[in-house]
C-alpha positions in Angstrom: 16.6 -30.5 -40.9 19.5 -28.9 -42.8 19.5 -29.5 -46.6 16.7 -32.0 -46.8 13.4 -32.1 -48.7 10.1 -33.1 -47.2 6.8 -34.1 -48.8 3.5 -32.8 -47.8 2.8 -35.4 -45.0 6.3 -34.7 -43.5 5.5 -31.0 -43.4 2.2 -31.8 -41.6 4.2 -33.7 -38.9 7.0 -31.1 -38.8 5.8 -29.2 -35.7 4.5 -32.4 -33.9 1.3 -30.6 -33.1 -0.1 -32.2 -29.9 -3.2 -31.8 -27.6 -1.4 -29.3 -25.4 -0.8 -27.1 -28.5 -4.5 -27.3 -29.3 -5.3 -26.1 -25.8 -2.9 -23.2 -26.1 -4.5 -22.1 -29.4 -7.9 -22.5 -27.7 -6.7 -20.1 -25.0 -5.7 -17.6 -27.7 -9.1 -17.9 -29.2 -10.7 -17.2 -25.8 -8.7 -14.1 -24.9 -8.4 -12.5 -28.3 -11.6 -10.7 -29.1 -12.8 -10.5 -32.7 -12.2 -6.7 -32.6 -8.6 -7.3 -31.5 -8.1 -9.8 -34.3 -9.4 -7.2 -36.8 -7.0 -4.6 -35.3 -4.1 -7.0 -35.9 -5.2 -7.5 -39.5 -5.5 -3.7 -39.9 -2.1 -3.0 -38.5 -0.6 -5.8 -40.6 -2.3 -4.5 -43.7 -0.9 -1.0 -43.0 2.6 -2.5 -42.6 2.3 -4.2 -46.0 1.0 -1.1 -47.6 4.0 0.9 -46.3 6.2 -0.8 -49.0 3.9 -2.5 -51.5 1.3 -1.2 -54.0 -1.9 -3.2 -53.7 -3.5 -1.3 -56.7 -6.5 -0.1 -54.9 -7.3 -3.4 -53.2 -6.1 -2.3 -49.7 -9.5 -3.0 -48.0 -9.5 -6.5 -49.6 -6.0 -7.1 -48.3 -7.2 -6.3 -44.7 -10.2 -8.7 -45.2 -8.0 -11.5 -46.5 -5.5 -11.1 -43.6 -8.4 -11.2 -41.1 -9.9 -14.3 -42.7 -6.4 -16.0 -42.7 -5.9 -15.1 -39.0 -9.4 -16.4 -38.1 -8.7 -19.7 -39.9 -5.3 -19.9 -38.2 -6.5 -19.7 -34.6 -9.8 -21.6 -35.3 -7.7 -24.4 -36.8 -10.0 -24.5 -39.8 -7.9 -23.3 -42.7 -8.0 -26.1 -45.2 -6.6 -26.8 -48.7 -9.3 -24.7 -50.4 -8.6 -21.6 -48.2 -4.8 -22.0 -48.8 -5.4 -22.2 -52.5 -7.5 -19.0 -52.4 -4.8 -17.2 -50.3 -2.0 -18.4 -52.6 -3.9 -17.2 -55.7 -4.5 -13.8 -54.0 -0.8 -13.5 -53.0 0.4 -14.4 -56.5 -1.5 -11.4 -58.0 1.1 -9.1 -56.3 4.2 -11.0 -57.2 5.0 -11.9 -53.7 7.9 -14.3 -53.3 8.0 -17.2 -50.8 10.8 -15.4 -48.9 8.5 -12.4 -48.5 5.6 -14.5 -47.4 7.8 -16.0 -44.6 9.2 -12.6 -43.6 5.8 -11.0 -43.5 4.4 -13.9 -41.3 7.2 -13.1 -38.9 5.8 -9.6 -38.6 2.3 -11.0 -38.2 3.5 -13.3 -35.5 5.1 -10.3 -33.7 1.8 -8.3 -33.8 -0.1 -11.3 -32.3 2.4 -11.7 -29.6 2.2 -8.0 -28.7 -1.6 -8.4 -28.3 -1.1 -11.4 -26.0 1.7 -10.2 -23.8 -0.6 -8.5 -21.2 -3.0 -11.4 -21.0 -0.6 -14.1 -19.8 2.4 -14.4 -17.5 5.9 -14.3 -19.2 6.2 -18.1 -18.9 2.7 -18.8 -20.2 3.3 -16.4 -23.0 6.4 -18.2 -24.2 4.7 -21.6 -24.2 1.6 -20.3 -25.9 3.6 -18.5 -28.5 5.6 -21.6 -29.2 2.4 -23.5 -30.0 1.3 -20.5 -32.1 4.6 -20.6 -33.9 4.2 -24.3 -34.6 0.7 -23.9 -36.1 1.9 -20.8 -38.1 4.8 -22.9 -39.3 2.4 -25.6 -40.5 0.2 -23.1 -42.3 3.1 -21.3 -43.9 4.7 -24.5 -44.9 1.5 -25.8 -46.5 0.9 -22.3 -48.1 4.4 -22.3 -49.6 3.9 -25.9 -50.7 0.8 -24.5 -52.4 3.2 -22.1 -54.1 5.5 -25.0 -55.0 8.4 -24.3 -52.7 10.3 -26.7 -50.5 9.3 -27.1 -46.9 12.8 -27.0 -45.4 13.6 -23.7 -47.1 10.3 -22.3 -45.8 11.1 -23.4 -42.2 14.6 -21.8 -42.5 13.1 -18.6 -43.9 10.6 -18.5 -41.1 13.2 -19.0 -38.4 15.5 -16.5 -40.0 12.9 -13.8 -39.7 11.9 -14.4 -36.1 13.0 -11.7 -33.6 14.2 -14.3 -31.1 17.4 -16.3 -31.3 16.4 -19.9 -32.5 18.8 -22.8 -32.3 17.7 -26.2 -33.6 19.5 -29.2 -31.9 19.5 -32.8 -33.0 18.9 -35.8 -30.7 22.6 -35.6 -29.6 22.2 -31.9 -28.7 24.4 -30.8 -31.5 23.6 -27.6 -33.4 21.6 -28.4 -36.6 20.6 -24.8 -37.4 20.9 -21.3 -36.0 18.9 -18.4 -37.4 20.1 -15.0 -38.5 19.1 -13.3 -35.2 21.3 -15.9 -33.4 24.3 -15.0 -35.6 23.8 -11.3 -34.9 23.2 -11.5 -31.1 25.6 -14.4 -30.3 28.4 -13.1 -32.6 28.8 -16.5 -34.3 28.6 -17.4 -38.0 26.3 -20.3 -38.8 29.0 -22.4 -40.4 31.1 -22.0 -37.2 28.6 -23.8 -35.0 26.5 -26.2 -37.1 27.4 -29.7 -36.2 29.1 -28.7 -32.9 27.7 -29.3 -29.3 25.3 -26.7 -27.9 28.0 -26.1 -25.2 29.9 -24.0 -27.8 27.4 -21.2 -27.0 27.7 -21.6 -23.2 30.4 -20.2 -20.8 32.0 -22.8 -18.6 29.9 -21.8 -15.5 26.7 -22.7 -17.3 27.6 -26.3 -18.0 25.2 -27.3 -15.2 22.4 -25.4 -17.0 23.2 -27.4 -20.2 22.8 -30.7 -18.3 19.5 -29.4 -16.9 18.3 -28.4 -20.4 19.1 -31.8 -21.8 17.1 -33.5 -19.0 14.1 -31.2 -19.4 14.0 -31.6 -23.1 13.9 -35.4 -22.8 11.5 -35.5 -19.8 9.1 -32.6 -20.3 9.3 -31.9 -24.0 8.6 -28.2 -23.7 8.9 -25.3 -21.1 11.1 -22.5 -20.0 14.2 -22.5 -17.8 13.6 -20.9 -14.4 16.6 -18.6 -14.6 18.2 -16.2 -17.1 21.2 -17.7 -18.9 24.1 -15.7 -20.3 25.2 -16.8 -23.8 27.5 -15.7 -26.5 30.9 -16.1 -28.1 33.4 -16.9 -25.2 36.3 -16.0 -27.5 35.0 -12.4 -27.9 33.9 -12.2 -24.2 30.5 -11.0 -25.4 27.7 -12.5 -23.3 24.0 -11.5 -23.2 21.2 -12.6 -20.9 18.6 -14.8 -22.5 15.3 -16.4 -21.3 15.5 -20.0 -22.6 12.5 -21.9 -23.8 12.6 -25.3 -25.4 10.3 -27.5 -27.5 10.7 -31.1 -28.7 9.8 -31.9 -32.4 9.6 -35.2 -34.2 10.2 -35.2 -38.0 10.2 -38.5 -40.0 11.1 -40.4 -36.8 14.0 -38.1 -35.9 13.9 -36.0 -32.7 14.9 -32.3 -32.8 14.9 -29.7 -30.0 13.9 -26.1 -30.8 15.6 -23.7 -28.4 14.1 -20.3 -28.3 16.4 -17.6 -26.7 14.7 -14.3 -25.9 17.1 -11.4 -25.3 16.3 -9.9 -21.9 19.1 -7.4 -21.7 16.7 -4.5 -21.1 14.7 -6.4 -18.5 17.9 -7.4 -16.6 19.1 -3.8 -16.8 15.8 -2.5 -15.4 15.9 -5.1 -12.6 19.4 -4.0 -11.6 18.2 -0.4 -11.6 15.2 -1.3 -9.4 17.4 -3.2 -6.9 19.9 -0.3 -6.9 17.3 2.3 -6.2 15.7 0.2 -3.5 19.1 -0.2 -1.8 19.8 3.6 -2.1 16.5 4.5 -0.5 17.4 2.3 2.5 21.0 3.3 2.8 20.5 7.0 2.5 18.8 7.0 5.9 22.2 6.1 7.3 23.8 9.0 5.5 21.2 11.4 7.0 22.0 10.0 10.4 25.7 11.0 9.9 24.5 14.6 9.0 22.5 14.8 12.3 25.2 13.3 14.5 28.2 15.3 13.3 28.7 19.1 13.7 32.0 19.5 11.7 31.6 19.7 7.9 34.9 17.8 7.2 33.9 15.0 9.5 30.5 14.7 7.7 32.3 14.6 4.3 34.8 12.0 5.5 32.1 9.7 6.9 29.9 10.0 3.8 32.8 9.2 1.5 33.8 6.2 3.6 30.2 5.0 3.7 29.6 5.4 -0.1 32.8 3.4 -0.9 32.7 0.8 1.9 28.9 0.1 2.0 27.9 0.9 -1.6 29.3 -0.3 -4.9 30.9 3.1 -5.7 34.6 2.6 -6.2 35.5 6.2 -5.7 34.2 9.3 -3.9 35.7 12.7 -3.9 34.5 16.0 -2.4 36.1 19.3 -3.6 35.7 22.9 -2.6 36.7 25.6 -5.2 38.7 23.0 -7.1 40.6 21.7 -4.1 40.2 18.2 -2.8 38.9 17.9 0.7 38.2 14.2 1.0 38.7 11.3 -1.4 38.3 7.6 -1.0 38.9 4.6 -3.3 39.9 4.3 -7.0 38.3 5.7 -10.2 36.0 3.3 -12.0 34.9 3.1 -15.6 31.9 5.4 -15.1 31.9 8.7 -13.2 29.4 11.5 -12.4 30.1 14.9 -10.8 27.4 16.5 -8.7 27.3 20.1 -7.5 25.9 20.7 -4.1 23.3 23.5 -3.8 25.1 25.0 -0.8 26.4 28.6 -0.5 29.9 27.3 -0.9 31.0 25.6 -4.2 31.2 22.0 -3.2 31.3 19.2 -5.7 30.9 15.4 -5.2 32.4 13.0 -7.7 31.3 9.4 -7.6 32.7 6.6 -9.7 31.9 2.9 -10.3 32.4 0.0 -12.7 28.9 0.0 -14.2 26.9 2.9 -15.7 24.7 5.2 -13.6 21.0 4.8 -13.9 18.9 8.0 -14.4 16.7 7.3 -11.4 19.9 6.6 -9.3 21.3 10.0 -10.3 18.1 11.8 -9.4 18.0 10.1 -6.0 21.6 11.2 -5.3 20.6 14.7 -6.3 17.7 14.6 -3.8 20.0 13.5 -1.0 22.6 16.2 -1.9 19.9 18.8 -1.5 19.4 17.7 2.1 23.2 17.6 2.6 23.4 21.2 1.2 20.8 22.4 3.7 22.7 20.8 6.5 26.1 22.3 5.4 24.6 25.8 5.2 23.0 25.3 8.7 26.3 24.3 10.2 28.0 27.2 8.5 25.4 29.6 10.1 25.6 27.7 13.4 21.9 26.9 13.2 20.0 23.9 14.3 19.2 21.4 11.6 15.5 22.0 11.4 15.2 22.7 7.7 15.8 19.1 6.7 12.6 18.3 4.7 13.0 14.6 4.0 14.3 13.4 7.4 13.1 13.7 11.0 15.7 15.2 13.4 14.5 13.2 16.5 14.3 9.7 15.1 16.7 10.1 12.1 14.0 8.5 10.0 12.6 9.7 6.7 9.6 12.0 6.9 6.1 11.6 5.4 7.2 13.6 2.3 10.1 11.1 1.7 7.8 8.2 2.3 5.2 9.2 -0.2 7.9 10.0 -2.9 9.7 6.6 -2.3 6.3 4.7 -2.2 5.3 6.3 -5.5 8.5 5.1 -7.1 8.1 1.7 -5.5 4.6 1.3 -6.9 5.9 1.9 -10.4 8.5 -0.8 -10.0 6.1 -3.2 -8.5 3.6 -2.7 -11.3 6.4 -3.7 -13.8 7.4 -6.7 -11.7 3.7 -7.7 -11.1 4.4 -7.6 -7.3 2.4 -6.4 -4.4 3.3 -3.5 -2.1 2.0 -3.6 1.5 1.6 -0.2 3.2 1.7 -0.5 7.0 0.9 2.3 9.3 1.8 1.8 13.0 0.6 4.1 15.8 1.9 3.7 19.4 -0.9 2.8 21.7 -1.5 5.2 24.6 1.4 7.4 23.8 -0.4 10.4 25.2 -0.4 8.6 28.6 3.4 8.1 28.4 3.9 11.8 27.8 1.4 12.7 30.6 2.7 10.3 33.2 6.5 10.6 32.5 6.9 13.8 30.6 7.8 14.6 27.0 11.5 13.9 27.5 10.7 10.3 28.3 8.2 10.3 25.4 10.9 11.4 22.9 13.3 8.7 24.1 10.5 6.1 23.6 10.1 7.4 20.0 13.8 7.0 19.4 13.9 3.5 20.8 10.8 2.6 18.7 12.5 4.0 15.6 15.7 2.1 16.2 13.8 -1.1 16.7 11.7 -0.6 13.6 14.9 -0.2 11.6 15.8 -3.7 12.7 12.4 -5.0 11.7 12.6 -4.0 8.1 14.6 -5.5 5.3 17.0 -3.8 2.8 14.7 -2.4 0.2 11.7 -1.8 2.5 10.7 1.8 3.2 10.5 3.1 6.7 9.5 6.6 7.9 8.1 8.6 10.7 4.7 9.9 9.4 3.7 12.0 12.4 4.0 12.4 16.2 3.9 8.7 17.2 3.0 7.3 13.8 5.3 5.3 11.6 5.0 4.0 8.1 6.5 0.9 6.4 6.2 -0.2 2.8 7.0 -3.9 2.0 7.4 -5.2 -1.6 6.5 -8.8 -1.9 4.9 -11.6 -4.0 2.8 -13.0 -1.2 1.0 -10.5 1.1 0.2 -12.9 4.1 3.7 -14.3 4.1 5.3 -10.8 4.0 2.9 -9.3 6.7 3.3 -12.3 9.0 7.0 -12.2 8.7 7.1 -8.5 9.5 4.8 -8.8 12.4 6.8 -11.7 13.8 9.9 -9.6 13.7 8.0 -6.7 15.3 6.6 -8.9 18.1 10.0 -10.3 18.9 11.5 -6.7 19.1 8.7 -5.4 21.3 7.9 -8.5 23.4 9.8 -6.9 26.4 9.2 -3.4 27.8 11.2 -0.4 26.5 13.4 0.8 29.3 13.9 4.6 29.5 15.4 6.4 32.5 14.9 3.2 34.6 11.2 3.0 33.7 9.7 0.0 32.0 7.3 1.0 29.3 5.4 -1.7 27.3 4.9 -0.6 23.7 2.1 -1.9 21.5 0.8 -0.7 18.2 -2.5 -0.1 16.4 -1.7 -1.2 12.9 -3.5 -0.4 9.6 -2.6 -2.1 6.3 -3.5 -1.4 2.7 -2.2 -3.3 -0.4 -1.2 -2.3 -3.9 -2.8 -2.9 -6.4 -5.8 -4.5 -4.6 -6.8 -1.3 -2.8 -5.4 1.3 -5.2 -2.4 2.4 -7.2 -1.6 5.9 -5.9 0.8 6.4 -3.0 -1.2 9.1 -1.2 -4.5 7.1 -1.3 -2.9 3.9 -0.2 -1.3 5.7 2.7 -4.7 7.3 3.5 -6.4 3.9 3.4 -3.8 2.4 5.8 -4.3 5.3 8.1 -8.1 4.7 8.1 -7.5 1.1 9.0 -5.1 2.1 11.8 -7.8 4.4 13.3 -10.2 1.5 13.1 -7.7 -0.6 15.0 -7.5 2.1 17.6 -11.3 2.2 17.9 -11.2 -1.5 18.6 -8.9 -1.0 21.6 -5.5 -1.0 20.0 -2.8 -3.7 19.9 -4.3 -5.2 16.8 -4.0 -5.2 13.0 -6.8 -4.1 10.6 -6.7 -4.4 6.9 -8.3 -1.7 4.8 -11.4 -2.9 2.9 -13.2 -0.7 0.3 -16.4 -2.5 1.2 -16.1 -1.7 4.9 -14.4 1.7 4.9 -15.7 4.8 3.2 -13.4 6.0 0.4 -11.0 8.8 0.9 -12.9 11.0 -1.5 -16.0 10.5 0.5 -14.3 11.4 3.7 -12.9 14.6 2.2 -16.4 15.6 1.0 -17.9 14.8 4.4 -15.1 16.8 6.1 -15.8 19.8 4.0 -19.5 19.6 4.8 -18.8 19.3 8.5 -16.3 22.2 8.5 -19.0 24.3 6.8 -21.4 23.3 9.6 -18.9 24.4 12.2 -18.3 27.7 10.4 -22.1 28.3 10.2 -22.6 27.3 13.9 -25.0 24.6 12.9 -24.1 22.3 15.9 -26.5 23.1 18.8 -27.3 21.6 22.2 -30.5 20.1 23.5 -30.9 19.4 27.2 -32.6 16.4 28.8 -33.7 16.9 32.4 -32.3 14.9 35.3 -34.8 14.3 38.1 -34.1 13.9 41.8 -36.3 10.9 42.7 -36.7 11.9 46.3 -37.5 15.6 45.8 -39.2 15.0 42.5 -37.4 18.1 41.1 -35.1 18.8 38.2 -31.6 19.2 39.6 -29.6 19.0 36.4 -29.6 18.0 32.7 -27.5 16.3 30.1 -26.3 18.4 27.1 -26.8 16.4 23.9 -25.5 17.7 20.5 -27.7 18.0 17.4 -26.9 19.2 13.9 -29.4 21.7 12.6 -28.9 21.3 8.8 -31.2 23.8 7.3 -34.7 22.9 8.4 -33.7 19.4 9.2 -32.4 18.1 12.6 -29.7 15.5 12.0 -29.6 12.8 14.8 -26.3 12.2 16.5 -26.0 8.6 15.4 -25.7 9.9 11.8 -23.0 12.6 12.3 -21.0 11.5 15.4 -19.3 8.6 13.4 -18.5 11.2 10.6 -16.9 13.5 13.1 -14.7 10.7 14.4 -13.8 9.5 10.8 -12.8 13.0 9.7 -10.9 13.9 12.8 -13.2 16.7 13.8 -14.6 15.2 17.0 -12.1 17.1 19.2 -12.9 20.4 17.7 -16.7 19.9 18.1 -16.1 18.6 21.6 -14.6 21.9 22.6 -17.5 23.7 20.9 -19.9 21.7 23.1 -18.0 22.7 26.2 -18.1 26.4 25.3 -21.9 26.3 24.5 -22.7 24.5 27.7 -20.7 27.0 29.8 -22.4 29.9 28.0 -25.8 28.3 28.7 -24.9 27.9 32.4 -24.0 31.6 32.6 -27.3 32.6 30.8 -29.5 30.4 33.1 -27.8 31.6 36.2 -28.8 35.2 35.2 -32.4 33.9 35.0 -32.1 32.1 38.4 -31.9 28.6 37.0 -29.0 27.2 39.0 -28.7 23.5 37.9 -25.9 21.3 36.7 -25.2 20.7 33.0 -23.4 17.4 32.3 -21.5 17.1 29.0 -20.1 13.9 27.4 -16.5 13.1 26.5 -16.5 10.3 23.9 -14.0 7.4 23.9 -12.3 8.8 20.9 -11.8 12.2 22.6 -10.6 10.5 25.8 -7.9 8.7 23.8 -6.6 12.1 22.6 -4.1 13.7 25.0 -4.3 16.9 22.9 -8.1 17.1 23.4 -7.9 16.5 27.2 -5.2 19.2 27.6 -7.3 21.7 25.5 -10.4 20.8 27.5 -8.7 21.6 30.8 -7.2 24.8 29.4 -10.6 26.0 28.1 -12.1 25.4 31.6 -9.9 28.2 32.9 -12.3 30.8 31.3 -15.3 29.6 33.3 -13.9 29.1 36.9 -17.0 30.7 38.5 -19.3 28.1 36.8 -17.3 24.9 37.3 -19.3 23.8 40.4 -22.3 23.5 38.1 -20.6 21.5 35.4 -20.5 17.7 35.1 -18.6 15.4 32.8 -19.8 12.0 31.6 -17.2 9.4 30.5 -18.1 5.9 29.4 -17.0 3.0 31.5 -15.1 1.5 28.5 -13.1 4.7 27.9 -11.9 4.8 31.5 -10.8 1.2 31.6 -8.8 1.5 28.4 -6.3 3.7 30.2 -6.7 3.9 33.9 -3.5 6.0 34.4 -4.7 8.7 32.1 -8.2 8.5 33.5 -6.9 9.0 37.0 -4.9 12.1 36.2 -7.6 13.7 34.1 -10.5 13.0 36.4 -8.5 14.2 39.4 -7.8 17.5 37.6 -11.6 17.8 37.0 -12.4 17.0 40.6 -9.9 19.6 41.9 -11.8 22.2 39.8 -15.1 21.2 41.5 -16.5 19.3 38.5 -18.5 16.2 39.1 -17.7 13.0 37.1 -20.2 10.4 36.0 -19.4 7.0 34.6 -21.8 6.6 31.7 -23.4 3.4 30.4 -22.3 1.6 33.6 -22.7 -2.2 33.4 -21.7 -2.5 29.8 -17.9 -2.4 30.4 -15.4 -4.1 32.6 -14.8 -1.7 35.5 -13.5 -3.3 38.7 -14.3 -2.1 42.2 -10.6 -1.2 42.6 -10.9 1.2 39.7 -14.0 2.8 41.1 -12.3 3.3 44.5 -9.2 4.9 42.7 -11.1 7.3 40.5 -12.7 10.5 41.7 -16.2 9.6 40.5 -19.4 11.2 41.8 -22.0 8.9 40.3 -22.7 5.9 38.1 -25.2 6.1 35.3 -27.1 2.9 34.8 -27.3 2.0 31.1 -30.7 2.3 29.3 -30.4 -1.3 28.1 -30.9 -2.6 31.7 -33.5 0.0 32.7 -36.0 -0.2 29.8 -36.9 -3.9 30.5 -36.3 -4.1 34.2 -40.1 -4.4 34.8 -40.4 -7.5 32.6 -36.8 -9.0 32.7 -35.7 -10.3 36.1 -32.1 -10.4 35.1 -32.1 -6.7 34.1 -33.8 -5.9 37.4 -31.1 -7.7 39.4 -28.4 -5.9 37.5 -30.0 -2.5 38.2 -30.4 -3.4 41.8 -26.7 -4.6 42.0 -25.3 -1.4 40.5 -27.3 0.8 42.9 -26.1 -1.2 45.9 -22.5 -1.2 44.6 -22.6 2.5 44.1 -24.0 3.3 47.5 -21.5 1.0 49.2 -18.8 3.1 47.6 -20.4 6.4 48.5 -21.5 7.1 44.9 -24.8 8.4 43.6 -26.8 6.6 40.8 -28.5 8.0 37.7 -30.9 5.7 35.8 -31.1 6.4 32.0 -34.0 5.5 29.7 -36.9 5.8 32.2 -39.9 5.5 29.9 -42.8 4.2 32.2 -44.3 5.1 35.5 -43.4 1.5 36.7 -39.7 2.2 36.0 -39.8 5.3 38.3 -41.6 3.3 41.0 -39.2 0.4 40.9 -36.1 2.7 40.9 -37.5 4.6 43.9 -38.0 1.3 45.7 -34.3 0.4 45.0 -33.3 3.9 46.3 -31.9 5.1 43.0 -30.9 8.8 43.4 -31.7 10.3 39.9 -33.5 9.4 36.7 -33.8 10.7 33.2 -35.8 9.6 30.2 -38.7 10.2 27.9 -41.1 9.4 30.8 -40.2 12.9 32.0 -39.1 14.7 28.8 -37.1 14.2 25.6 -34.0 16.4 25.0 -35.3 20.0 24.6 -33.8 23.2 23.1 -32.8 25.8 25.7 -36.1 27.9 25.6 -38.3 24.8 25.9 -36.2 23.4 28.7 -36.5 26.6 30.7 -40.3 26.4 30.4 -40.4 22.7 31.3 -38.0 23.4 34.3 -40.2 26.1 35.8 -43.4 24.1 35.3 -41.9 20.8 36.7 -40.3 22.5 39.7 -43.5 24.5 40.4 -41.9 27.9 39.7 -43.5 30.9 38.0 
């Protein structure tokens, strides 16, 4: 290719344009909209206008450029079009050198438009095809301007921003462009005619052999790894992404090697890896702060850790100019940090490579925590002011997690990777605290935190988000692989019980997962979505994994809006109680009622099935549950004054029953109504009891000791065993409406109702049939010796005033 002339046909063959190249150009045609092409033409015209006078024909220049571009990617620019373009160019005294240089700029603008539409590897191959067709068009255009094709090619290659090396069939250097001379620190005459290995350090000779094989076998492509090239004599090497393309010219084979300088990308990747490692390792530094009580020992261990475990070559801590601790040897780069403590401490760190801005900021964040700790030790205080790290588990807090996750999302976006946000909540942790005490509970949390440290990799983010809730962020390319790998490690660590104070405690988790960028791109929202999924896993019984889905879960914004609306309803006292009578089937009298919550929203009465799920989603179920207790107790008091001495039964939902905080608050609030407790009943679903028999036993015994009767609601729909019924202080079983409503027409339902009544009586328990809607239901239940009934056959749920009137009328009172 060097110093030879080509005729027109040779130039047409120059780029060896094959079917694959046609496909690549077709791809460009598909992804580049006409408006984008016009924008490229406009920007290119502006670039030309910045240094050339077009004598009032600026708009025409833009139109000509667009037409040329359109013909270029449509593969339709023929001799006539080139003649017109050549004639237009000649009006402004443009030289062939300038045409080639300006096409280099045009090529750069097109590549810029394509970079976000393809992966880096696809982009390189597509741009190689575009370069080939551009080369053909320029060559033919210059031919139209009566210039030699080889000179044109050289001019084009010299104006490309990438390093381009042309090799002959023996892989000797035939040509190197100006960019190559500048970046590789070689003069053209020094390398032309020499083997390509002249540009490669000794350790990359294996890469050279691979490149030769690929050029011969595949013809075009990109090497899988970055290669460092340059002048070995000057010890100047730069990282390059290597692409290759085979060309055939007049029967001779040439290899075009395109080298894209990726120094900036490599630098950013090192910075990302560095920051990821620092996030993980700083948790160990905080552990030192918590464990040591002497400042000098803290400083010594931190200096040792930074030099031994990190890539710092030197660490020194001074106070008022005097060295307290130093470790290692000074490197080429150093940074001095001032601690924000009351005393004037300085930390100097040194290493062999430059410090990254994000790395410096992260060290500053850590030193703020260190300063707080040092001041606390000086004042002989407990370390309770540490904002980023949890004292009990020595894990980062939610604040740290969100900050680190936010940084990680930025990195993942640049790398086109995924980030999996995992929220883990210990199942039945309230029961552990209730049964064994908070001291054992705290030790379980410490054991869990230590095990979770072993389950995450360097670079993953781990934190304690709340009481018994932990968060993990995993960066990955493949979500299922990353999640399955993490869960496998987790299962292995928690397959055996945690042993605390001689007690074996089996730990399982409710796990929620959200994924960046699939579910969102903000740290707080992704964490919120993972928390939502975790709560769903809890609703399903725990010990399971649930992925967030925008289709299945309400959005965070919607939940916030709903929560505001519900809080306003609580403030305005819009939640009221209706009461459904409970009938003694023998006496045919009202002996009690069930309190059922309603939402009086303006003139509208919102049914429970609409707002109960909202209360659970927004975390307000517990608060409203205590409001129900207070209202029911006040109603009991009021009715007693009027001579209506009946029982009111209130419901505790499965979600409330899982909350140790709610159960404790419930028992505490009962203390204010001791004189009424004999008239209070509590209904708990069969499923809620079976979920945690230990907690159920303790809580129900507490109620029984206060004189409160306990009913198992919806009996027959869960999995209670006779053993559980014998253990629990239960007064009665409530037969689910699903069995009662069709018992007159469905023999199976009838037999279930009969069986439940017989079982209850054999255990000394009463029975209450729900959903009695017909006279035949009452008759059949009386024949089966059912004790109580309630349903629309007698009365729907009524507001207090109407209930009073119905009570007096039904019981024959004035």
